[in-house]
C-alpha positions as CSV (number, residue, x, y, z in Angstrom):
1,M,0.0,0.0,0.0
2,S,1.1,3.5,-0.6
3,R,0.0,6.7,1.1
4,S,-0.3,9.7,-1.2
5,P,-1.3,13.0,0.4
6,L,-3.2,15.0,-2.1
7,P,-3.7,18.8,-2.4
8,A,-6.9,20.2,-0.9
9,T,-9.3,21.6,-3.4
10,A,-9.3,25.3,-4.2
11,T,-12.8,25.7,-2.9
12,A,-12.7,23.3,0.1
13,R,-11.4,24.1,3.5
14,R,-10.3,20.7,4.4
15,P,-6.8,19.2,4.9
16,A,-5.1,17.2,2.1
17,R,-6.7,13.8,1.6
18,V,-4.7,10.7,2.2
19,V,-5.3,7.9,-0.4
20,E,-4.4,4.4,0.5
21,I,-3.9,2.4,-2.7
22,A,-3.6,-1.4,-2.6
23,N,-3.0,-3.6,-5.6
24,R,-4.2,-7.1,-4.7
25,H,-4.3,-8.3,-8.3
26,P,-1.2,-10.3,-9.1
27,R,-0.9,-9.3,-12.8
28,L,-2.1,-5.6,-12.6
29,R,0.6,-2.9,-13.0
30,F,0.2,0.8,-12.7
31,K,1.9,3.8,-11.1
32,R,0.4,4.7,-7.8
33,A,1.0,8.4,-8.2
34,A,-1.0,8.4,-11.4
35,V,-3.9,6.7,-9.7
36,A,-3.7,9.1,-6.7
37,R,-3.9,11.9,-9.2
38,I,-7.4,10.6,-10.4
39,I,-8.7,11.2,-6.9
40,A,-7.0,14.6,-6.5
41,L,-8.6,15.8,-9.8
42,L,-12.0,14.5,-9.0
43,D,-11.9,16.1,-5.5
44,S,-10.8,19.4,-6.9
45,H,-13.3,19.7,-9.8
46,P,-16.7,19.1,-8.2
47,T,-18.6,21.7,-10.1
48,E,-17.3,20.5,-13.5
49,I,-18.6,17.0,-12.5
50,G,-21.9,18.5,-11.5
51,L,-21.5,18.2,-7.7
52,K,-21.5,20.7,-4.8
53,P,-18.1,20.7,-3.0
54,A,-19.9,19.6,0.2
55,A,-20.9,16.3,-1.5
56,I,-17.3,15.1,-1.5
57,P,-16.8,13.2,1.8
58,A,-13.7,14.3,3.8
59,G,-11.2,11.9,5.1
60,E,-8.9,9.1,4.1
61,L,-9.9,7.1,1.0
62,S,-8.9,3.5,0.4
63,L,-8.7,2.2,-3.2
64,V,-8.2,-1.5,-3.8
65,F,-7.7,-3.3,-7.1
66,L,-8.8,-7.0,-6.9
67,T,-9.4,-10.1,-9.0
68,D,-12.9,-11.2,-9.9
69,P,-12.9,-14.0,-7.4
70,D,-11.8,-11.7,-4.6
71,L,-14.4,-9.0,-5.4
72,A,-17.1,-11.7,-5.7
73,R,-16.1,-12.9,-2.2
74,L,-16.6,-9.4,-0.9
75,H,-19.9,-9.1,-2.8
76,D,-21.1,-12.3,-1.2
77,D,-19.8,-11.4,2.3
78,F,-21.3,-7.9,2.4
79,L,-24.2,-7.9,0.0
80,E,-25.1,-11.6,0.0
81,D,-24.6,-11.9,-3.8
82,P,-21.8,-14.3,-4.8
83,T,-21.6,-13.1,-8.4
84,T,-18.8,-11.0,-9.9
85,T,-19.2,-7.3,-10.1
86,D,-17.2,-4.3,-11.3
87,V,-17.1,-2.0,-8.3
88,I,-18.1,-2.2,-4.6
89,T,-18.0,1.0,-2.6
90,F,-18.1,1.1,1.2
91,E,-19.0,4.4,2.8
92,G,-16.8,5.7,5.5
93,D,-17.3,8.0,8.4
94,P,-16.0,11.5,7.6
95,Q,-16.4,12.5,11.3
96,H,-13.8,9.9,12.0
97,G,-11.5,10.9,9.1
98,V,-12.6,8.1,6.7
99,A,-14.2,8.9,3.4
100,G,-14.7,5.3,2.4
101,E,-13.2,2.4,0.4
102,I,-13.5,1.6,-3.3
103,C,-12.9,-2.0,-4.4
104,V,-12.5,-2.5,-8.2
105,S,-12.2,-5.6,-10.3
106,A,-9.4,-5.3,-12.9
107,D,-10.6,-8.6,-14.4
108,T,-14.1,-7.3,-15.1
109,A,-12.6,-4.1,-16.6
110,A,-10.3,-6.1,-18.9
111,A,-13.1,-8.5,-20.0
112,Y,-15.5,-5.6,-20.7
113,A,-12.9,-3.6,-22.5
114,Q,-12.0,-6.5,-24.7
115,E,-15.6,-7.5,-25.4
116,H,-16.6,-3.9,-26.3
117,G,-13.5,-2.7,-28.1
118,R,-12.6,-0.3,-25.4
119,D,-9.3,0.8,-23.9
120,F,-8.5,-1.2,-20.7
121,S,-7.0,1.8,-18.9
122,T,-10.0,4.0,-19.6
123,E,-12.4,1.3,-18.5
124,L,-10.6,0.7,-15.2
125,T,-10.4,4.5,-14.6
126,L,-14.1,4.6,-15.2
127,Y,-14.6,2.0,-12.4
128,V,-12.6,4.2,-10.0
129,V,-14.8,7.2,-11.0
130,H,-17.9,5.1,-10.5
131,G,-16.9,4.2,-7.0
132,W,-15.9,7.8,-6.1
133,L,-19.3,9.0,-7.3
134,H,-21.0,6.5,-5.0
135,L,-19.1,8.1,-2.1
136,T,-20.6,11.5,-3.2
137,G,-24.1,10.1,-2.9
138,H,-24.8,8.9,-6.5
139,D,-26.8,5.7,-6.8
140,D,-27.4,3.5,-9.8
141,L,-30.2,1.2,-8.7
142,V,-33.1,3.4,-9.9
143,P,-33.2,4.2,-13.6
144,A,-33.4,8.0,-13.3
145,K,-30.6,8.0,-10.7
146,K,-28.5,5.7,-12.9
147,R,-28.9,8.1,-15.9
148,A,-27.7,11.0,-13.6
149,M,-24.8,8.9,-12.5
150,R,-23.8,8.1,-16.1
151,R,-23.9,11.8,-16.9
152,A,-21.6,12.5,-13.9
153,E,-19.3,9.7,-15.0
154,G,-19.0,11.3,-18.4
155,R,-18.2,14.7,-17.0
156,A,-15.7,13.2,-14.6
157,M,-14.0,11.3,-17.3
158,R,-13.8,14.5,-19.4
159,V,-12.1,16.2,-16.5
160,L,-9.5,13.4,-16.3
161,Q,-9.0,13.1,-20.1
162,T,-8.6,16.9,-20.5
163,A,-5.9,16.8,-17.8
164,G,-4.2,13.8,-19.4
165,A,-4.8,11.9,-16.2
166,V,-6.1,8.6,-17.3
167,P,-3.3,6.3,-15.9
168,E,-1.8,3.5,-17.9
169,F,-2.9,0.2,-16.4
170,S,-1.6,-3.1,-17.8
171,L,-2.3,-6.8,-17.0
172,R,0.6,-9.1,-17.5
173,R,-0.1,-12.4,-19.2
174,A,-1.1,-15.3,-16.9
175,P,1.8,-17.8,-16.5
């Protein structure tokens, strides 16, 4: 795990966020600083994403990259659903300095990207954005809310792409 303190937003009056990044996928490679930059940019551009600055929870954020079986195990343990999924977000307690935890499946991103002719790095970045938006209060279980979340994802991805901040993720071949 690496701890990356990030700059506070220009509009927020909160201390720099600490982001814990854990790579629990044996074949996934990326630069932690580039991934931490995703969070820094999202945190510092709420209005461009369509959020009020107060919607961004304060505190430490944990980001974990997992395999499909590992994320499916979490899905079962916490949501009683043993199927694979792309992202699980756990809300934290900002009053105790914890914004939350975002758990992302690199396997699902790779499979979806390949199936739909998309770039793996962009797809995995979208999953991080999706988890971050859940922490800001977005929901995707009701159709109208899901459409609003998709629009926010698009705006967030444009912020990252404009800044040249989509990290390069790669999966080594299985032995």
